N, C-alpha and C positions, 0 to 999 in steps of 0.2 A: 723448668728451664726452657723447654721448647716454646711454651706460651709466652714467656718473657722475650725470647728471640723473635717471635712473630710481632710482638708489640714494638720492639726496637726497629725491626725491618720496616713496619708501617710508618713509624715516626721518621726514620731516615729517608724513606721514600717521599713523604710529604714535604720534608725539608730540602729535597732535591739532591741529597748526598749520593744516591745510588743510580741516578738516571744515566750519568755519563758512563759508569761501569757497565750498566745494562746495554747501552748502545754499542759500546766497544765489543762486547761479547756477541751481540746480534750480528754485527758486521763480519766478525771473524768466522762465526759458524755459517752464516749465509754464503760467504765467499767460497768456503770449502764444500758445503753441501750442494750448492748449485752445480758445481763441477762434478761432484760425486754422483748426484742423481742422473746427470746427463750421461756421464761415462758408463754408469751402471746399466742404464737402459740401452745405450748403444751397444755395449758389449753383449748384453743378453740378446739383443736383436740379431747381432752378427752370429752368435752361437746358434741361435734358432734357425736363422735363414741362410747360413753359409752354404747349405746344400743347394740353394737356388743358383749360386754361382757355379756349382758343379753339375747341376742337373740331376742330383741324387743326394741321398743322405751319406752315401759312401761310394767312392769311385776307385776302382781297381784299374790301374794303368799298367799295361804289360807290352813287352816287345814281341811276344808270341801269343797265339790264341790262349785265352784264359782256360785253365784246367777244368775238366768236366766235373771232378769231385768238388771243386770249390763252388761251382754253380749248383750242384745237387745239394750241398750242405745249406746253401742259402734258401733254396726252395723248401728243404725240409723244415727250416725255421719259419716258414711262412712269409718270407720277404719278397718284395717285388723286384724284378730284374729287367734290364734293357741293355742292349749292346750297341756300340758304335765302333766303326773301323775307319781310321783316318790315315791319309797318305797324300803326298804331292804327286800330281800327274798333269798332263797336258789335256786341255779341253779344246776341241776344234769345232768350227762352224763354217758354213759355206762350202763351195765346190770349186775345183780347178784353181785358176789364178785368183779367184776371189776368196779362197779359203783363208781363215784366220786361226791362229793358235794362241793359247794363253796358259801359262803355268797356273794351276789352280790347286786348292786344298780340297781333295775329295773326301766326303764323309758319308759312309753308309750307315743307316740307322735302322733299328728294329722297331716293331710296333710297341707303343708305350713310351717311346722317347719324346721328350725328357721326362723322367720320373718326378722331378721338382722344377718349378718354374715353367714358363711357357714360351714357345716360339711365337713370333708375330710375323705375318706375311702380308704381302700386298701385290697388286697388279700394276701399281703406279710407281715408276722408277724414282721419281722425286720424293714421294712419300717414304719409300723403302730406304732411300739414301739418308733421309732425315730421321730414321728409326721410328717411323709411324706406320702402323699396320694393325691388322686384326689378329687377336690371339687365336691359336688353334691347338688342339690336342692331337691332330692327325699327323701323318708322315707322308712323304711323296708316294703316290700310287705307282704300281709297277709300270715301267716304261716312261716315267716322267722324272724330272729333276726340279729342285728348287735352287735358285742361284743367288749369289750376291749381286746387287744392282750394278756394282762396279765392273762386273764381268761383261755386261751387255755392250758398252762402247768398245771394249777391247776386241770382242768377237764380231762387232757390227751386227749384233743380233737383237731380237726383241722377244717379248713374251709370246709364246706359241711357236717360235722357231725351233729347229732341231739342232742339237749339238752331238758330237761324237766323243765318247769316252772309251778308249781302247777298241774293242771289237763290237761295241753296241752303240745304238743311236737312242737318244732320249729327247722328249719334248719339254721345253721350258714351261712349267705350269704356274710357278709362283716366284716371287722375289722375296728373299729373306730380309726382313727389317731388323729383327733382333734375334740373337741366339744366346740363351742364358749361359751355356757352358763353353763359349768360344775362348774365353781367356784373352790374354794380351801378349802371348809369346810371339816372337817374330815369325815363326812358322805359320801362325794363324792369320797373318796379315794378307796372305795371298787370297784372292777371291774364292769364296766357298761355293762348292757344288755339292748338293745333298741329294742322295738317292736312297731307295729302299734297299735294305740289306740283302733281300732276296735277289736283287738284280746285280749284285757285285760280282758273283762268280762268272757270269756271262761276259763281263768286260775283259777278262783275262789280264787285268792290271795287277793282281796280287799273286806274286810268285816268291820263290825262295830268296830272291835278291832285292825285293822291294822294301823300302823303308816304311813299314806299316806300324801304326800304334793301335793296339786293341784296348778298348775300355769296357769294363763291366760296371754298369750303374746298379746300385743297390739302394732300396728304400723301404721304409716301414709302411705297413698298411695304415697305421695311425700316425699322422704327422707330429702329434704332441707326445708320442711315446716312442722314444728311440732306444729303449733298453735292448730290444732284440738286435738292432743294428750294432750297438756297442758290443754286445756279446759276440756277434759274428765277427766284428773287427778284431776282437781279442783272439778268437780262434784262428782267424786268417793270418794275423801277424805271427802267431806261434807256428803255423804251418810253413810260412815263408822262412822263419828263422831255423826251425828244426830240420827242414829239408834242404836248407841252403839254396833256396830258389833265387836265381839271378834275373835281372831285368824286369822286376815287378815293384811297384810302389803304390802306396795308398795316398791319394791326393787330398790336400787340405785347402782352406781358404788362402793361406799364404802362397802355396804353389800355383793356385788358380788365378789369383789377382794380386801379384806381389806389388805392383806399382801403386794400386789403390790402398793396400794394406800399409805400405810404407808412408803414404801421405797421411792417412788417418792416425798412424802412430805418432808422426811428427805433430799433428794437430793436438793429440792428447797431451803431448809434452808441453806445448805452448799453453794450453788451458790449465794444466797442472801448475805450470810456472806462475801464472797470474794468480791462481788461487792460493798458492803457497806464500807469495809475496804479500798478498792481502792479509792472510792470517798472521804472518810475521809482524807486519805493521800493527795490526789490531792487538797482538800480544804485547807489544811495547805500550800501546795505549792502555791496555788492561793493567799492566804493571804500574804505570804512572797514576792511573785512577785509584788503584788500591793504595798506593803510597800517599796520595792526597787524602784519601779517606782516613788513613791511619793518623796523619798529622792533625786532622780536624777532630779526632775523637780521643785525643790524649787526655783532655780534661775530664771527659765523660768516664773514661776507664779509671782514672784516679778516684772519681767520686764513687764508682761501683766498688772499688777496693775498700774505700772508707766505710761503705755500707755493709761490709762483711763478706763480699764475694772473694773467693780464692782465685789464684792465677788460672787454675784449670777451668774454673767456672766462667771467668771472663773470656778465656780463649774459646771455650765451647759456645758461648753466646754468639761471638762474632763469626766463628766457623759456621754455625747454623745459619746466620744471616747471609753470609756469602754463598753458602750452598743453595739457599732459596733463590737468591739473585741469579746464581749460575744456572740453576735448573730452568728458571723462567727465561733467561736470555738464550739458552741453548734451544729450548723448544720454539721460541719465536724465530730464532735464526734458522732453524730447520724449516719452519713454515715459509720464511722469506726465500730460502734457497730452493724449496720445492717449487714455488711460483716462478723463480728466476730461470729454472732449468727449462720450463716451457718456452721462455723467450729464446733460449739457446737453440732448442729444437726447431722453433719456427725459422730461425735465421739460417739453418742448414737443411731446410725442408726438402730440397731437391736431392739431397744425398740419401734420403730415407725412402726407399721404394715400397716398403710395406709398413703396416701398423706395428709400432713397437710394443714389446711386452709391458705390462703394468709395472709400476715402480715396486721395488722390493723394500723391505724394512731396514736392510743393512745400512744404506747411506744415512737414514734418519738416526739410527743408533750410533753411527760414527760421528754424526754431528753433535749429538748430546754428549758423547764421550769427549769430543774435541773441546766443547765449552767447559766441561768440568775439569779437564786436564789443564787448560789454560788458567783457570781459576786456581787450581791446586798449585801449579808451578809458579805463578806470578803474584798471587794474593796471599799465599801462606807466609812469606817473610814478614810483611807488614802486620799480619795478625799476631805472629809470635812476638813482635815488638809491642803490640798493644797489651798482651797479657803480662808483660814485664814492666808496665808503668808503675812507679812507686806511689805509695799513699801520699807522701809529702808534696806531690806535684800540685795538690789543691792549694798549698800555701806558697811553695817555691816553684815558680813557673820554669822549671828546668827539666831537661830530658837527658837521661844518661845515654852513654854510648851503646849501640846495639850489641847484644851478647853474641859470642861466637856461634851459638846454635842458630840464632836468627839469620846471621850472615851466611851460614852454610846452606840455608834453604834456598838462597839465590842460585847456588850451584845445582840444587835440585830442580829449580825452574828451568835452567838451561838444559839439563839432561832430559827433563820431561818434554821440552819443546823439540829437542833433537829426535826423540822417539816419535813425536807427533809428525814431524816432517817426513821421517822414513815411512811411517804408516800411510800418510796421506798421498805422498808422491808416487808410491809404487815403483820408484826408480831411485835406488840408493845413491847412484852416482850424482844425479841432479840434486837430490836432497842434501847430500853432504857438501856439494859445491856451493849451494845457496847458503846453507848454514855456516860453512866456513867463511864465505865471503862476508856475511853479516856480522859474525862474531869477530872476525879479523877487522872488519870496518869499525865495529864498536870500540875495540882496543886502540886502533890507530887514530880514530876520530877523537877519542877522549884525550890521548896523548897530545895531539896537535892542538886541540882547544886549550889544554892546560899551558902548553908552551906559548901560545898566542897571548893568553892572559898574563903570563910573566913578562912578555915583551911589552904589553900595554902598561904594565906597572912602571917600567922604566921611561916610557914616553909621557906619562901623566904630567910630570913637572914641566915639560916643554910645551904643553897645550895651553893656549891662552883663551880660546873660545869657551864661554861658560857652559853652553849646551854640551859640547864635547867632554868637558871636565866632569859634568854630572853623569854623562853616559858611561865614561870610563870608570868613574868611581862606583857607579851602580854595578857594573860588571865585576869589579874587583871585590865589592862588598859580599857578593854571593858567588864565590868561585865554583862551589859544588853545583849550585843551581844553574849557573851559566854553562858549565860543561855538560850538564844533563840536557839543557835546551839545545845546545849545538849538536850533540850526539843524536838526540831524538829527531830533530829536524833533518839532520844529514841522512839518517837511516831512512826516514820517510821520503825525502827527495831522491835518495838513491834508487829506491824501488820505483818511484814515479818516472825518473829519467830512464831507468832500465826498460820500462814499458812504453816509453814515448820515443825519445830520440834514438836510443840504442836499439830498442825493439824495432823501430823503423828500418834500421840497417839489417837486422836479422830477417825481417820479412822481405826486404828487397833481395837479400841473398837467396832466400828460399824461392822467390819468384824467378830469379835468374836461373835456378836449376831447371825450370821448364818455362822459359820466357814466352811472351805472346807471339814473338816472331820465330819461335823454334821451328825447325824443319817439319813440315806436315806431309811431305811427299817423298817417297823413296823410289828411285829408278835403278833396277839391277839388270844384269845380263847384257850390258852394253859391250859390243864387240870392239876390238881396237880400231877397225876401219870405220866404225860408227861414231867414235868419240868426238871428232870435230863437228859432225853434223848435229849431234845431240846438244853439244855446247851452244852452237849457233841458234838452235830452236829455243833453248832455255833463255838465252840473252834476248831473243826477239820477243819472248813472252814476258819480259820484265824481270827475270831472275838476275840479281846482281852478282857478278863474278862467280858463276857456278864452278864448282870443283868436282872433278870426277876422280874417284879413288880407285886404284888397282885392287881387284879382288881375286884371290887365287884359292881354289879349293884344294885342301890338303888334309891328309889323315895322319895323326900322330901314331907312329909305329914303334918308337923306342925312346927311352929316357936314360941318358948316361950309358947307352949301349945295351940296356936291358929291354927286351921286347915288351910292348904294351899289348896285353890280351884282355879278353873279357873278364878274366879272373884277377887282373892286376890289382884292382881296387875293390874294397869291401863295400864302400858307400855307393848307393845306386846313382846319386847325382854325379859323383866322380866317374863312375863307370860309363854313364851316358856321354859325358863330355869327352872321355878318352876314346870312345868307340865311334864317335860321329866325325864327319868331315868338318874341319875348321874353315872359317872364312878368314884367310890370311890377307895381309896387305903389305905394301912396301912403299917407303917414302924416305926422302933425305931429311926432312924437317919434322920436328915434333908436332903432331896435329894439334889444332886449336882445342882448348879445354882439356888437354891431357897434361897431367902433372907427374913428373918423375919423383917418386918417393924413395927410391933406392937404386944405387948404381948410377950409370951415366949413359946418355944417348950415344948410339954407335957412330963411328967415324967413317963407316962404309969403305974399309980398306979392301982392295982386290984380293980374292982368294980366301976371305974370312967371312964366315956367316955368323951374324949376331942377331939376337932376338930381344924385343922389348915386349914384356908380358904384362897383362892386366892383373892387378893384385888379387882379385877375388878368385880367378881361375888358378893362380899360382898356389893359393892356399888349398883349394879343393883338390888339386892334383898332387899335393905334397911336394911342390917344386921349390927351389931356392935359387938365389943368385949364383951363377956359375955352372948350373946344370946345363946339360946339352939335350935338346929336343930334336928328334929325327922326324921329318915330315916327308911323306910320299905324295907328290903332286903330279898325278897322271904319269907316273914312271920316273919323274925327276926326284932324286933323293937329295935332301939337304939336311945336314947336321948343324943346327944353329945353337950357339952358346947364349944363355940368358945373361945379358949385360945390363939390363935395366928393368925396373918394375914401375908400371904406370897406374895412376889413380884416375878413374873416369867418373863422370856424372851421367849415369845411364838415363836418368829422367830428362836430360837435355834433348833427347831425340836426335842428336847429331849422328853422323856416320862414325861409329866406333868399332874397333876391332880388338879381339882378345890378344892376338899375336901380330906384331909388325916385324918383318925381317928386312935387313938392309938391302938396297936395290942391287948391289953388285952380286949378291948371292942368288937373287931372284931374276936375273936377266933372261934366262931361258925358260922361266916358268910359264905355263899356259894361263893367260891373264884375260879376264873381262873387267869391266869397270862398273862402278855404281856411284850414285850421287844422292844427296839429300838437300832439299830446298824448301823454302817457305812460299806458299801460294796464298795470297790474301783471299778471304771469302768473297765469292763473286768474281774472282779473277778469271783470266782466260783458261779455257779447258786444255791446258798444255798436255795433260796426261793422255787424253784421247788422241790428240794430234801426234804425240810420240808413238802411241800404240799403232796408229794407222801408218805412220812413216816407217816404223821399225817393228814389225809384228813379233819379233823375238823378245822384245823388252817386256819386263814386268814392272808396272807402275803401281805402287802401294800407297794408299791414302790412309794416313794415321791422324787426320784432323779431328776425328771423333774422340780419340783418346786424349789429344792435346786439350780439346775443349772441356772434357770431363775433369781433367786435372786442374785446369785453370778455374773452373767453377768451384771445385773443392777449396782451392787456395783462397778465393775471394770470400767465400762464406765463412771459412775458419777465421780469416782476418776480422770479419764483422763480429764473430762470436768473441774474439779476444778483446775487441774494442768495447763490447758490452761489459765483459768482466772487469775491464779497466775501471769502470765506475766504482766497483768495490774497493779497488786499490786507492783510488782517489779519496773515497770516504775514509778509509783507514788512515791515509796521510793527514787529512784534515783533523781527525781525532788525535793523532800524535801531536800535531802542532798545538791544538787546543789544550791538551793535557800538559804539555811542556810549559805553556804560558800560565795556565790556571794554577799550576803547582806553586807559583811564587806570588799569587795575587794578593794574599793577605799581607805578606811581608812588604810588597810594593805599596800597598795602601797605607800602611803605617809610615813607611819612609816618606811617601809623598806628603802626608799630613804634617810630619815633623819639619820637612823642608819648607813647606808653605808657612808654617808657624814661625820659622826662622827668617822669612822674607822672600823666599823664592816665588816667582810668579807661576801661574798655571801654564802660560805659554812657554816659559823656559823648561819646565818639566816635560811638557808635551814634546818639545823639540828634542830634549835629551832622550826620551823614550824612542822617538823615531830613529835617532842616530844609533841607539843601542840595538834596535831591531835590524837596522841595515848591517851593522857589524856582525851580529849573530847570524842573520840570514845569509849574508854574502859568504861568510866563512863556511857555513853549513852547505851552501850550494856548491862551492868549489870542492869541498870534501866529497859531497855526494856525486858530483860529476866524475871525480877520479875513481871512486868506488864502482860507479855504474860502468865506466869504461873498462875497468879491470875485470869485473864480473861478466860483462857482456862478451869480452874477448874470450874468457874461459868457457862460457856457455857455447859460443859459436864454434870454438876450436875443438872442444872435447865432448860436447853433448850433441849439438845439432849438426856438426860436421860441415859448417859453412865457412867460406873465406871471410876473414875479418877486415874491414876497411876502417882505418883511423879517421875519426871525425872530430876535428878540433872545436867545432861549434858547440859540442856538448858542454864544455866548460863555461862558455858565455851563457848558454841556456841555464846552467846550474846557478851561476852567479846572479843573473837577473831574476830567475824564478825563486831562488832562496830569499833574496831581499824583498821581493814583492809579497811572497807568502808570509814572511815575518811581519812586514808592515801591516798587511791586511788582517792577518790573524791577531796581531797585537792590538790593533784598533778594536776588533770585535771582542777579544777576550779581556782587555784591560781598559776599555773606555770608561768604566765606572770608577777606576782607581782615582782619577783626578777630580771626580765629581763630589767625593765625600768631603764634607767640611773639615778643616783642621781640628776644630774644637771636638768634634765627635771622635776623631782619631785619638786625640790625647786622652779623652775620657775612657776609651776602650783599651788603651795601652796598659 
């Protein structure tokens, strides 16, 4: 049987019966495996190199000095150790009236820091500001410091000058170009001053009241073998849990670079979306190709039955043939996907700082499994119909109705593909949303197409134009095929529209989360008497309508009358939030880009304190609407009731606050001001001018982070555009399959009509009208489905605001008609070329 199956496969291949099925499988597998190879290598690279963002393989972050026994255990296990101590303090330079002071982030480091990654330093301020410098494994020598280049203009200092930290003086020896473990928290935006750990005690800056963070860096001696580090981490977590140690956490990539992780996660979702839509379209093409194969092999099956083959033997022959095609298509698709993932990697090359690990075998195995599952789910029903072809079809060219078992296998195909979506997406919510959208679209599109056909039936008698009558009659003669064509083309166009018109809206919303003109400078510590002068300097520097926000330092001391202490919360994150000082603000109007998601904005009634709280901190501190928060603001006690919950986009880099209290309750609070504004590249050096005019100000430059996020967005968009080619290819396959499914019947009809007197021009005109009707209806349905699915994805998956775009329906109508006309001409141009006499002989 196997040899006979090979012969049949070779014969069908030479006859061109299997090529379309093979191409559909290759496109489906290539679309998914290109994304799978890409994500697999990126994930493996992140897992391997995450420690470079931490400066170690493991980072122990503590509010108090790390326990000696933890250090001793790490040394006993042969691990490498390094220490850092970080805290905010003032750095001073100059003498007498010329002295300058600047709030800085002081970091004392031990020998060996960092254990992973490298510091880069420079003597050139411009090079250091542009993150260009020489890599070094050294740390500052005793009596010297390395500083952020942004600190120099604030202190009116240069390399080689002396600065004062507490009780000690230090010489500026180098400028820090890059610092691998700096992270992107707001506390780290202050200019860095780095000194040797041995010099820290002499400064006198660390005492019982200082806000100090102690970090123990741990690394393996063998970068490629982290087993000892993982064992130590397990032991350390047990120690923290069993001894109920507070104020200690083990940092990860998510806590070290959350904004970059969030951006890459969203990128992965977009890439997965494109791959899934491509695979879904290719699955439709596979199903239609298998159905066409079945319809063209009915006579051959009847002949095989007459020659003595049983139903099971016929089914086994075609199952073997399809399995061979599926295996070949899957392997070729894996090879194409493997090559395509290198294109993706090249498109986002600047995101990859190190050489990625080699590819694993898992995406290839997933690709082969994908191809076989697609074939199993969508080719099995036609095969079961082939095995049920009766003997007498050789004489009577009739086909019985499909048996229930054959029809039930279509349900198997749907179930198999749902499992495939869940497996490939890695995100059940998005997979179910897309599957539900397409299955719902399938049902709705089929119903609407059938209703439209019924409407055309009633209009047929009133149509006088001969071409229109032929077109309507042709649609009516094949209602099943017409519905299949409309639904198939609509599903294909829906995916294409979702990834073009609607996808453009999604990308625009994503970009707006961190727009090119997002604030890239923050100014804090503005005193009330300096407010007007700072505003005037910003306006003179070209900043449009600068807004200075009140900023009040306050500590949360009680919730609903219950004191908040270090032991109130079990979660370390909640404990740190509750025990630190909050940056509170006050305003009458809801700030820009803030959205009330629960409750209502306060009315600022005299004698009433109301608070609007950001939703994430509400969840972390287990608060709810109606709770009362007590804040101590330098002796001023305010009990504010939570009356609204706000949603913020932290990636926008605007001035955002966790808690905003109504102005009437904050009238006597000690207030400073802060502002955020956008300064174009190469614009005036307003930051240095402000620092010179007002030495107490802290000017924070976040343009580097903005630039990095924008680069990520641009390159991810490019990668999505590349993957869109797979979706486009899948859509073309669906259209081709929908038209070719009725090619033989159309050829016979055209021959008969020409034999009865119809001209070739009349039939060609009727075909064009038919394609416009089918394509236009499919385009309108596709636009509606794409808009609905795009809204659902934006609202529930990507968390972006949705903007209604009426142009998508016009795009769908025009695109659908054009695709049907062009595809119909390519697919059916041979229908009218066949002589009527040949058609009658073959009938």
